[in-house]
N, C-alpha and C positions, 0 to 999 in steps of 0.2 A: 475709570474704565475697567471692565472685567477682564480677567486673565483666563483664557480658555486652555484646556489641556493640550489642544493641538498646537498652541504657541509655546508650550513648555518643552523641556528636554525629554526625549523619548526614553521610556522606561526599559531597562535591560530585561527584567523579569516582571512583566506587568501584573502577574497573578498576586504579587505581594502588595501592590498599590504604591501610590505616590508618597504616602506618609512613611512607610518603611524605607523607601529610597532616600527620603530626606534625612532619616535617622542615620543611614549608612553614610551619606554625604557629610553629615555633622561629625560622625565618628572619625572620618578621615582628617578632619581639621584639628582634632585634639592632639596636642603635642606630647603629653605625658603618656608613656607606653602603658603603665599600669591602669591609668584612668581610661585609656583607649580600649584596653582589654576588657575592663569592666563594662564599658559601654557596648562592646561587641557581644558580650554575654547577655546583656539586657535585650539587645536587638534579636538575638537567637531565641530568647524566651518569647518575645512578641511574635516572631515568625512561627514559632511552635504553637502559639495560641491560634494563629490563623489556620495552620495545617497540622492538627494533632497527629495525623497519621505519619508525619515525617519525624516526629519526636521519637527518638530511640536512645534511651539513656545507656544501653549496653554498648552501642557503637558511637557514643558521644555526639549524637546528632550529626553524623557525617554529611548527610544531604543538606541540612540547614547551613552548616559551615561552608560547604561548597557553594551554595547559593549566595551566601553573604560575600564570599570572595569574588564571585562573578559580578555581583551588583556593585562592588567597589572597584571594578575594572582591574582586579588583581593588584591593587595598590595598598590594601590593608595590611599593616604590619602589627600583628598582635601575637600573644601566646596562644596558639591553636591547641586545643586538647586532642586533636587527631590530625591525620594527614589530609591536606586539602588538595583540591584539583589545581593543576598548573595550566597556564594559558596555552601551552603547546599542545596539551592533550585535548583541549576544548576546540582548538582550531584545526585539528586533523580532519581530513576528509576520507571517506571510504574509498576503497579501490573501485576503479571503473568496472562496470559490468560489461563483460565481453559480449559483443553482438555478432550474430551470424548474419553477414550481409549477402549470403548466397542467394542466387536467383530462385524464385518460386514460380514454377510454370503455371500452376493452378492455384492462384492466390485465394480464390473463394473457398477452396477446400482446406487451406491452412498448410502449415509446415509438417505436421505429424502424419496426416492421412497418407501421403505417398509412401512413407516408411511402413505404415501398417499394411498397405496394399502389397508392398514388396515381401513382407513377412508371410502374408497369406499366400502369395504366389509361390513361395519356397516350401510351403507345407505339402505333404503327400496328399493325393486325392483321397477323399473320404467325406463322411458326414460332417466332421468337425470343420474341415476346410470349406465345404459348401455353406455351412451355417455362418462362418466368419465372412465369406465373400458376400452373402446376402445382407448380413448386418452392415458391412462397409458400404454396399451399394445403396441401401436405404439411408444410411447416414449421409452419403454424398448427395442424395436427392434432397434431404432436409437442408443441407448446407446450400445447395443450389437454389432452393426456394427462398432462402433468406436474401439472395441476390436478385432473383428473378421472380417477382410476385405473381406474374401472369400464369405460371405453370412450367413444368419441366417434363420433357419427354423421356421415358425410360431409355430409349435408344441412345440418347445423348449421354446419359450416365454410363451405360454399358460401353460406349465408345471411349469415354474418358478413362474408365476402369481398364479397358484393353490397352490403351496407350500408356497408362501409369505402370502397368505390369509388364510392359514390353511384349505384349501378345500372349502372356502365360495364363491370363484369366479372360475367358471369352464367354459371355453370357448371351443367350439368344432371346431377343425381345418377344418372340412368338411363344416361348415356353415359360419364361421367367417374368413374373409381374411383381413390381415393387409396391410398397404401401402407398395409399393415396393420402397425402398430408393435406390438411385443410387448415386455414387460418381460424383460430378460435374467435368466436364472436365476442365483441366487447360487451361487458356487462351493462345492462340498462340501468341508468340512474333512477333513483326514486323521484317521483314527481312531487313537487311541493304543493301542499294543500293551500288553497287560498283562504284567507281569513275573512 
């Protein structure tokens, strides 16, 4: 009966393959430390042949020795030519990323847009503020269109902008007009010729 890889022991570092893993397992069974060290150096040479970019004689093949120790499940006891990785450093987990769970009133605009609107509202009146407000309003319309494909009324955008700025930005829909965003047509595929 055939033995399938799915029935065999799971490989720790599958990129080296099952034969290298068998060599490491055999090395663990050797009782003489000098012979075991010689076997480990032979395995490192084979691993270096598979991945020449990891061979670094200046650093005594640090990565290869680390991989060998990992493949042996940190049980290999040989004369290492360099400092090897410890099980504790491999099992460490990164710090949790702090999440801001604050409420977002206008989820379709995202978290940053209300902050940008507040900055624009704090600016002094002038051409720069007016340009920024129009840019933000057009961006809000584009974001709203991503949620509502049927179209967006400029008055709705101006109302949201007024609410986000606590009444400090007030645009009149009769005088200010936003860009008309349209969905890009999908490219027509090439027709296959009949043979």
